[in-house]
ROKOLVEX-600559 format. One record per residue (C-alpha): residue number from 1; residue in three letters; chain; y negated, z negated, x. Coordinates in Angstrom, 2 decimals, decimal comma, always signed. Last residue first. Layout:
N
<vexba NUM ALA A <Y Z X>>;
...
// end
This chain:
157
<vexba 157 ASP A <-0,45 +5,47 +0,46>>;
<vexba 156 LYS A <-1,05 +2,80 +2,98>>;
<vexba 155 GLY A <-4,14 +2,86 +4,92>>;
<vexba 154 GLY A <-4,87 +4,78 +7,80>>;
<vexba 153 ARG A <-8,56 +6,20 +7,18>>;
<vexba 152 LEU A <-6,81 +9,34 +6,08>>;
<vexba 151 LYS A <-4,45 +7,56 +3,66>>;
<vexba 150 GLN A <-7,16 +5,92 +2,17>>;
<vexba 149 ILE A <-9,86 +8,66 +2,07>>;
<vexba 148 LYS A <-6,73 +10,15 +0,34>>;
<vexba 147 GLN A <-6,40 +7,37 -2,26>>;
<vexba 146 GLU A <-10,11 +6,96 -2,92>>;
<vexba 145 LEU A <-10,10 +10,98 -3,62>>;
<vexba 144 ASP A <-7,10 +10,66 -6,48>>;
<vexba 143 ARG A <-8,56 +7,66 -7,84>>;
<vexba 142 ARG A <-12,01 +9,85 -8,08>>;
<vexba 141 GLU A <-9,89 +12,80 -10,03>>;
<vexba 140 SER A <-8,19 +10,43 -12,17>>;
<vexba 139 PRO A <-11,16 +8,75 -13,44>>;
<vexba 138 ASP A <-13,61 +11,86 -13,58>>;
<vexba 137 THR A <-17,40 +11,65 -12,30>>;
<vexba 136 GLU A <-17,28 +13,08 -9,07>>;
<vexba 135 SER A <-20,49 +13,69 -7,36>>;
<vexba 134 LYS A <-20,32 +10,45 -4,45>>;
<vexba 133 LEU A <-16,51 +11,14 -4,09>>;
<vexba 132 ALA A <-17,26 +14,63 -2,90>>;
<vexba 131 GLU A <-18,77 +13,16 +0,36>>;
<vexba 130 GLU A <-16,10 +10,38 +0,61>>;
<vexba 129 TYR A <-13,89 +13,29 +0,46>>;
<vexba 128 VAL A <-15,49 +15,09 +3,62>>;
<vexba 127 ALA A <-16,09 +11,84 +5,29>>;
<vexba 126 ALA A <-12,14 +11,36 +5,22>>;
<vexba 125 ALA A <-11,69 +15,06 +6,04>>;
<vexba 124 ILE A <-13,74 +14,71 +9,48>>;
<vexba 123 GLU A <-11,68 +11,37 +10,37>>;
<vexba 122 PRO A <-8,84 +12,82 +9,50>>;
<vexba 121 ARG A <-9,26 +16,02 +11,90>>;
<vexba 120 ASN A <-5,66 +17,41 +12,25>>;
<vexba 119 GLU A <-6,88 +21,29 +11,60>>;
<vexba 118 ARG A <-4,87 +21,07 +8,41>>;
<vexba 117 GLU A <-6,91 +18,03 +7,15>>;
<vexba 116 TYR A <-9,76 +19,13 +7,93>>;
<vexba 115 TYR A <-9,19 +22,27 +5,86>>;
<vexba 114 PRO A <-7,94 +20,37 +2,98>>;
<vexba 113 GLY A <-11,20 +18,31 +2,97>>;
<vexba 112 LEU A <-13,61 +22,08 +2,92>>;
<vexba 111 TYR A <-11,65 +24,28 +0,93>>;
<vexba 110 TYR A <-10,84 +22,08 -2,30>>;
<vexba 109 SER A <-12,69 +18,65 -2,30>>;
<vexba 108 VAL A <-15,53 +19,96 -0,18>>;
<vexba 107 MET A <-16,05 +23,01 -2,21>>;
<vexba 106 PHE A <-15,74 +21,41 -5,95>>;
<vexba 105 GLY A <-17,89 +18,14 -4,85>>;
<vexba 104 SER A <-20,39 +21,04 -3,64>>;
<vexba 103 MET A <-20,57 +22,91 -6,91>>;
<vexba 102 ARG A <-23,44 +21,30 -8,61>>;
<vexba 101 PRO A <-25,38 +20,49 -5,59>>;
<vexba 100 THR A <-25,47 +23,75 -4,85>>;
<vexba 99 ALA A <-27,16 +23,96 -1,06>>;
<vexba 98 LEU A <-25,12 +22,05 +0,70>>;
<vexba 97 ALA A <-22,04 +23,47 -0,64>>;
<vexba 96 LEU A <-23,47 +26,13 +0,58>>;
<vexba 95 LEU A <-23,78 +25,50 +3,64>>;
<vexba 94 ALA A <-20,65 +24,27 +4,00>>;
<vexba 93 THR A <-19,14 +27,16 +2,54>>;
<vexba 92 THR A <-20,90 +29,38 +5,25>>;
<vexba 91 ALA A <-19,25 +27,27 +8,04>>;
<vexba 90 LEU A <-15,57 +27,54 +6,12>>;
<vexba 89 ARG A <-16,08 +31,58 +5,72>>;
<vexba 88 ARG A <-16,89 +31,97 +9,67>>;
<vexba 87 VAL A <-14,44 +29,50 +10,55>>;
<vexba 86 GLU A <-12,01 +31,71 +8,64>>;
<vexba 85 ARG A <-13,23 +34,63 +9,54>>;
<vexba 84 SER A <-11,46 +34,30 +12,83>>;
<vexba 83 ASP A <-13,69 +34,68 +15,98>>;
<vexba 82 ASP A <-12,84 +30,94 +17,83>>;
<vexba 81 SER A <-14,72 +30,00 +20,46>>;
<vexba 80 LYS A <-18,57 +29,58 +20,08>>;
<vexba 79 LEU A <-18,12 +29,68 +16,14>>;
<vexba 78 ARG A <-15,75 +26,39 +16,96>>;
<vexba 77 THR A <-18,56 +24,50 +18,43>>;
<vexba 76 LYS A <-21,12 +25,35 +15,92>>;
<vexba 75 PHE A <-18,30 +24,57 +13,12>>;
<vexba 74 ASP A <-17,49 +21,27 +14,48>>;
<vexba 73 ALA A <-21,03 +20,20 +14,68>>;
<vexba 72 PHE A <-22,00 +21,30 +11,25>>;
<vexba 71 MET A <-18,96 +19,44 +9,93>>;
<vexba 70 SER A <-19,94 +16,29 +11,55>>;
<vexba 69 ARG A <-23,18 +16,65 +9,93>>;
<vexba 68 TYR A <-22,52 +17,73 +7,02>>;
<vexba 67 ALA A <-20,27 +14,44 +6,23>>;
<vexba 66 GLN A <-22,51 +12,34 +7,98>>;
<vexba 65 PRO A <-24,81 +13,11 +4,95>>;
<vexba 64 LEU A <-28,48 +15,39 +6,11>>;
<vexba 63 ASP A <-31,57 +13,08 +5,10>>;
<vexba 62 LYS A <-33,81 +14,44 +7,73>>;
<vexba 61 ARG A <-32,80 +17,92 +6,48>>;
<vexba 60 GLU A <-35,00 +20,69 +8,18>>;
<vexba 59 ARG A <-33,35 +20,27 +11,61>>;
<vexba 58 GLU A <-29,86 +20,21 +10,81>>;
<vexba 57 VAL A <-30,47 +23,33 +8,10>>;
<vexba 56 LEU A <-31,76 +24,98 +11,18>>;
<vexba 55 ASP A <-29,11 +23,99 +13,70>>;
<vexba 54 LEU A <-26,69 +25,55 +10,74>>;
<vexba 53 GLU A <-28,26 +28,46 +10,02>>;
<vexba 52 ARG A <-28,88 +29,22 +13,96>>;
<vexba 51 GLN A <-24,81 +28,81 +14,33>>;
<vexba 50 LEU A <-24,29 +30,86 +11,11>>;
<vexba 49 THR A <-26,78 +33,79 +13,00>>;
<vexba 48 ALA A <-25,16 +33,80 +16,30>>;
<vexba 47 ALA A <-21,40 +33,64 +14,48>>;
<vexba 46 GLU A <-22,88 +36,60 +12,68>>;
<vexba 45 ASP A <-24,26 +38,86 +15,51>>;
<vexba 44 PRO A <-21,79 +41,81 +15,61>>;
<vexba 43 PRO A <-22,17 +42,04 +11,73>>;
<vexba 42 TYR A <-19,26 +42,35 +9,57>>;
<vexba 41 ILE A <-17,73 +45,48 +8,56>>;
<vexba 40 PRO A <-14,98 +45,40 +6,36>>;
<vexba 39 ARG A <-11,94 +47,91 +6,94>>;
<vexba 38 ASP A <-10,62 +49,54 +3,99>>;
<vexba 37 LEU A <-13,53 +49,47 +2,28>>;
<vexba 36 PHE A <-14,20 +48,74 -1,55>>;
<vexba 35 LYS A <-17,56 +49,59 -3,06>>;
<vexba 34 PRO A <-20,28 +47,26 -3,91>>;
<vexba 33 PRO A <-22,45 +49,18 -6,87>>;
<vexba 32 PRO A <-25,67 +50,73 -5,35>>;
<vexba 31 GLN A <-27,56 +49,31 -7,27>>;
<vexba 30 LEU A <-26,20 +45,80 -8,16>>;
<vexba 29 ARG A <-25,48 +45,47 -11,79>>;
<vexba 28 ALA A <-21,53 +44,61 -11,43>>;
<vexba 27 ILE A <-22,23 +41,79 -8,76>>;
<vexba 26 ASP A <-24,99 +39,83 -11,30>>;
<vexba 25 ASP A <-22,39 +40,43 -13,89>>;
<vexba 24 VAL A <-19,87 +38,66 -12,02>>;
<vexba 23 ILE A <-22,02 +36,01 -11,14>>;
<vexba 22 GLN A <-22,85 +35,28 -14,11>>;
<vexba 21 ALA A <-19,26 +35,34 -15,40>>;
<vexba 20 ILE A <-18,91 +32,79 -12,45>>;
<vexba 19 SER A <-21,23 +30,79 -14,34>>;
<vexba 18 GLN A <-19,88 +30,61 -17,94>>;
<vexba 17 ALA A <-16,49 +30,03 -16,09>>;
<vexba 16 ASP A <-18,05 +26,78 -14,88>>;
<vexba 15 GLU A <-19,70 +25,81 -17,99>>;
<vexba 14 ALA A <-16,32 +26,08 -20,33>>;
<vexba 13 LEU A <-14,81 +24,44 -17,55>>;
<vexba 12 LYS A <-17,27 +21,12 -17,82>>;
<vexba 11 SER A <-16,79 +21,04 -21,82>>;
<vexba 10 TYR A <-12,85 +21,65 -21,99>>;
<vexba 9 ASN A <-13,07 +18,39 -19,33>>;
<vexba 8 VAL A <-9,16 +18,82 -19,16>>;
<vexba 7 ARG A <-7,03 +15,08 -19,06>>;
<vexba 6 ASP A <-5,63 +15,97 -22,62>>;
<vexba 5 ALA A <-4,48 +19,28 -22,49>>;
<vexba 4 SER A <-2,68 +18,51 -19,33>>;
<vexba 3 ASP A <-3,54 +18,57 -15,77>>;
<vexba 2 GLY A <-1,17 +18,11 -12,68>>;
<vexba 1 MET A <+0,13 +14,97 -11,13>>;
// end
């Protein structure tokens, strides 16, 4: 499929580029400035902290969509036995997606949904794509999401 000049939403692209530029500017002004480390330093209690944050959000958000409930339950289980950066990064992505509705469609469509497809968890992947569908306005993107959901739910392509 792919994008072509007539299918690109240039207004949205410009808006997203402006947001990214603002983030880069904010980081560049940090005191002290960020520096590259040969080996990253991660807090030893990072996984436990993420689990506490997931629990807290679940308790506070009575209206938490099912896709997030499923992801949070999965991440809490994985954080206990998987010390990879990927699980921590994606659990953080799920929290960030929930906290930033304007960016959530992108994060769930391009990070979280594909992750659960790779992990062979079609039920969670389908729920994640259904969540993305709630905010997607582009007809071709909606169609692509609907086809993914149908395929994951056992339907035909």
